Structure formats: structure tokens, C-alpha cells
C-alpha positions as CSV (number, residue, x, y, z in Angstrom):
1,M,140.9,21.4,21.4
2,P,141.9,19.8,18.1
3,A,139.2,17.3,16.5
4,I,140.4,14.1,15.0
5,V,138.4,13.4,12.1
6,G,138.3,9.9,9.9
7,V,136.6,10.0,6.6
8,A,134.1,12.2,5.4
9,Q,132.1,11.8,2.1
10,V,130.6,14.9,0.9
11,I,128.1,14.5,-2.0
12,S,127.2,17.9,-2.7
13,I,127.0,21.5,-1.1
14,G,124.8,24.5,-2.1
15,S,126.1,27.6,-3.3
16,S,126.3,29.7,0.1
17,S,126.1,26.1,2.5
18,V,128.9,25.9,5.3
19,F,130.9,22.1,5.6
20,H,132.3,22.4,8.9
21,I,134.4,20.0,10.5
22,G,136.6,20.5,13.6
23,D,137.4,23.9,15.3
24,V,136.2,27.0,14.2
25,Y,136.4,30.7,14.8
26,K,133.8,32.1,12.8
27,I,131.3,30.5,10.3
28,M,129.9,33.2,7.8
29,P,127.8,31.9,5.0
30,F,127.2,34.5,2.3
31,S,123.3,34.4,1.7
32,S,120.4,36.4,2.2
33,A,116.7,36.1,0.7
34,K,113.3,37.3,1.1
35,T,110.0,35.2,0.6
36,F,106.5,36.5,0.4
37,A,104.1,33.6,0.7
38,G,100.1,33.5,0.8
39,A,97.9,31.5,2.7
40,G,98.3,27.9,2.6
41,S,101.8,28.3,0.5
42,F,104.1,26.0,2.9
43,N,101.5,23.5,3.8
44,T,103.0,19.8,3.3
45,G,101.2,16.3,3.6
46,E,98.8,14.1,1.7
47,Q,94.9,15.0,1.3
48,L,95.2,18.7,2.0
49,K,92.1,20.6,1.4
50,V,93.0,24.3,1.7
51,H,90.2,27.0,0.9
52,N,91.3,30.1,0.6
53,N,88.7,32.2,-1.4
54,L,90.4,35.7,-1.1
55,S,93.9,35.5,-0.2
56,N,96.0,38.7,-0.8
57,T,100.0,38.7,0.0
58,N,101.4,42.1,0.8
59,T,104.4,42.3,-0.7
60,N,104.9,46.2,0.0
61,D,108.3,46.4,1.7
62,S,109.3,50.0,2.9
63,D,112.7,49.0,4.5
64,V,115.4,49.8,2.4
65,I,117.9,47.1,4.0
66,D,116.4,44.1,5.7
67,Q,119.7,42.1,6.7
68,G,123.1,43.7,6.0
69,M,125.8,41.7,4.2
70,I,128.3,44.3,4.6
71,L,130.6,42.6,7.2
72,N,130.3,39.0,5.8
73,A,133.8,39.0,4.2
């Protein structure tokens, strides 16, 4: 079913973002990322007190491919 859209103002879009208005068949952003983080890395808030005396982050990844990007074309 067609969409009737009024005014849309886009200030900025990231390098692999998707801006979608109306009907769509397939949306495929082109991005993949791998994040390694130790204890207490993604804490947010005010007056946090995090004590990590002995903290190690295991970054040994034996996989060759985690998520394929081959068919995203």
C-alpha cells in the first residue's frame, strides 16, 4: 500500500545507516562490528563506583568469519 509522506527533515545519517519512508521490499545496511569490552565498560550513570581489581578481556576469537557480508549487495 503506498505511503503518503509530508515533509521529512534529515539532519545527518551515519555511514551505514538506513533512512526509510514508505513501502520497502528489503533493507540491508552494509556494516559489521566486533566489540571487546572488559568489566564495567558500558556502565552509564552518575557517581558510579566500579571496582575491578583483576579484570581481563579475552580477545581470542578462533572464528574465521563471524557474520557474512557476502549477500548484502
